[in-house]
C-alpha positions in Angstrom: 0.0 0.0 0.0 1.2 3.5 -0.8 2.6 5.4 2.2 0.2 8.0 3.7 1.7 10.9 5.5 0.6 14.4 6.6 2.1 17.8 6.7 0.9 21.3 7.5 0.2 23.5 4.5 2.2 26.5 3.5 1.4 29.5 1.3 3.0 27.7 -1.6 0.1 25.2 -1.4 -2.6 27.9 -1.7 -3.2 27.5 -5.4 -3.5 23.7 -5.2 -5.9 23.8 -2.2 -8.0 26.5 -3.8 -8.3 24.4 -7.0 -9.4 21.4 -5.0 -11.9 23.4 -2.9 -13.5 25.1 -5.9 -13.7 22.0 -8.0 -17.4 20.9 -8.7 -16.9 17.5 -7.1 -15.5 18.8 -3.8 -17.6 21.9 -3.7 -20.8 19.9 -4.0 -20.2 18.2 -0.7 -19.3 21.4 1.2 -21.7 23.5 3.3 -20.1 26.8 2.1 -18.8 28.2 -1.2 -15.6 30.1 -1.6 -14.5 32.3 -4.5 -11.6 31.5 -6.7 -9.5 34.2 -5.1 -5.8 33.3 -4.4 -5.1 36.3 -2.2 -8.1 35.4 0.0 -6.9 31.8 0.1 -3.4 32.8 1.3 -5.0 35.1 4.0 -7.0 32.1 5.2 -4.0 29.9 5.4 -2.1 32.6 7.4 -5.1 33.0 9.8 -5.3 29.2 10.3 -1.5 29.1 11.1 -2.0 31.5 13.9 -4.9 29.6 15.5 -4.2 27.1 18.3 -7.8 25.7 18.4 -7.8 24.4 14.8 -5.3 22.5 12.8 -5.2 21.1 9.3 -2.9 19.1 7.2 -2.3 18.1 3.6 -2.8 14.4 2.9 0.2 13.0 1.1 0.2 9.6 -0.7 3.8 8.6 -1.6 4.7 12.2 -1.0 2.1 13.6 -3.4 -0.5 16.0 -2.0 -3.9 14.6 -2.7 -6.3 16.3 -0.2 -6.9 18.1 3.1 -7.8 17.0 6.6 -8.7 19.3 9.6 -9.5 19.1 13.3 -11.1 21.7 15.5 -12.0 23.7 17.3 -11.0 21.6 20.3 -13.4 21.2 23.2 -11.0 20.0 25.9 -13.6 20.2 28.7 -15.8 17.8 26.8 -12.7 15.9 25.4 -14.2 16.1 21.9 -13.5 17.8 18.6 -15.0 18.0 15.1 -13.1 17.0 12.0 -13.4 16.7 8.3 -11.5 15.7 5.2 -11.7 15.6 1.4 -9.6 14.0 -1.4 -8.9 16.7 -3.9 -7.2 14.5 -6.5 -9.8 12.4 -8.2 -7.3 9.7 -9.2 -6.8 8.9 -5.5 -10.4 8.6 -4.5 -10.1 4.9 -4.2 -7.7 5.3 -1.2 -9.9 7.8 0.6 -11.2 5.2 3.0 -7.7 4.5 4.4 -7.1 8.1 5.4 -9.3 8.6 8.5 -7.9 5.7 10.6 -4.5 7.5 10.7 -6.2 10.5 12.3 -8.3 8.4 14.7 -5.3 6.6 16.0 -3.4 9.8 16.6 -6.4 11.6 18.3 -7.6 8.6 20.4 -4.3 7.0 21.3 -1.7 9.9 21.2 -3.8 12.9 22.1 -6.3 11.0 24.3 -9.4 12.4 22.9 -12.7 10.8 23.9 -14.9 11.5 21.0 -14.9 12.9 17.4 -17.8 14.4 15.5 -18.3 14.8 11.8 -21.0 16.6 9.8 -21.8 15.0 6.4 -24.4 16.0 3.8 -27.1 13.4 3.5 -26.4 12.7 -0.2 -22.7 12.0 0.4 -23.4 8.3 0.7 -19.9 7.0 0.3 -18.6 9.0 3.3 -21.7 8.2 5.4 -21.1 4.5 4.7 -17.4 4.8 5.5 -18.1 6.5 8.9 -20.6 3.9 9.9 -18.0 1.2 9.0 -15.6 2.9 11.3 -18.1 2.9 14.2 -19.8 6.3 14.0 -23.4 6.6 15.4 -25.8 9.2 14.1 -26.2 11.9 16.7 -28.9 13.9 14.9 -30.1 15.0 11.5 -30.7 18.7 10.8 -32.1 20.6 7.9 -29.6 22.9 6.4 -29.6 25.2 3.4 -26.6 24.2 1.2 -25.2 25.2 -2.2 -25.5 22.1 -4.3 -24.5 24.0 -7.4 -23.1 27.5 -8.1 -26.4 28.9 -9.2 -29.0 28.0 -6.6 -29.6 27.3 -3.0 -31.2 23.9 -2.2 -32.6 22.6 1.1 -30.8 19.5 2.3 -30.0 17.5 5.4 -26.9 17.5 7.5 -26.1 14.3 9.3 -24.3 14.8 12.6 -22.2 11.8 13.5 -20.1 10.8 16.5 -17.3 8.4 17.0 -16.4 7.3 20.6 -12.9 6.1 21.5 -14.4 2.8 22.9 -16.1 2.1 19.5 -12.8 2.7 17.7 -11.0 0.3 20.1 -13.2 -2.5 18.7 -11.5 -2.1 15.3 -8.0 -3.3 16.2 -7.1 -4.3 12.6 -7.0 -0.6 11.8 -4.9 0.4 14.8 -1.7 -0.3 12.9 -2.3 2.7 10.6 -0.1 5.4 12.3 1.4 8.6 11.2 2.8 11.8 12.6 0.6 14.9 12.6 2.9 17.9 13.0 1.5 20.9 14.9 3.6 24.0 14.8 1.2 26.1 17.0 -0.4 23.8 19.6 -2.6 25.2 22.4 -1.2 24.5 25.9 -3.5 21.5 26.5 -2.6 19.8 23.3 1.1 20.4 23.9 0.7 19.0 27.4 -0.9 15.8 26.2 1.6 15.2 23.5 4.5 15.8 25.9 3.0 13.3 28.4 2.5 10.7 25.6 6.2 11.2 24.5 7.4 10.6 28.1 5.4 7.4 28.3 7.3 5.9 25.3 
C-alpha cells in the first residue's frame, strides 16, 4: 500500500488547495462556497496558522499532495473535537477510506481524545457508509440550506455523526495505521498531552 503521511500546508500550497476546494466534485459536498481568489486563500492559510484551536494538514500519498484534513475547534472540557477531510485529486479517491484511521489513531491514542464528531451532507453516501463502518453513530439530522451548485440554494439535510474512542478500540485491525501529525502552534492543552505521551514511550 502507498505510504500515507501528513504535513501542515504552506502558502505555496494555496493554489492547489483552492483548485481542490472550488472543483465541482469537492464543492458539491461542502456547506459553504468560496471564491476562486488566491489572495483570500493565502490570507485564510495565514489565519489558520495563527490559531491554536484548529489544525489542518495536507494528505500525502507517496509524497504527493492529494487532499486536506482538519480538526477543530477543540473542546478540551468535553474531550471532543469535530473533524473533516476531502480528497482533492480524483485519481486517489479509491484510497480515501484509508485516510481517517490515521487521524483516529493519533487523536484517540496519542492525544487521548474521547470523541470525534463529523457533519456530512445526506447525499454523500460514500462518506456516510465509511463513517458507519468505522463505528460512528448518528447523533442527529438537521435541515440545512446548502449550495448544491453554483447557481441555486437547495434545502438538504446534514447528518451529525459521533465516534467514541471505545467504539474505535473495537476495530483493532486498523490500529496499525499510524502517522505523525505535526502541529507548529499547539494550544497549551494539546502540547501538554503530546508531551505526556512522549514521556510514556
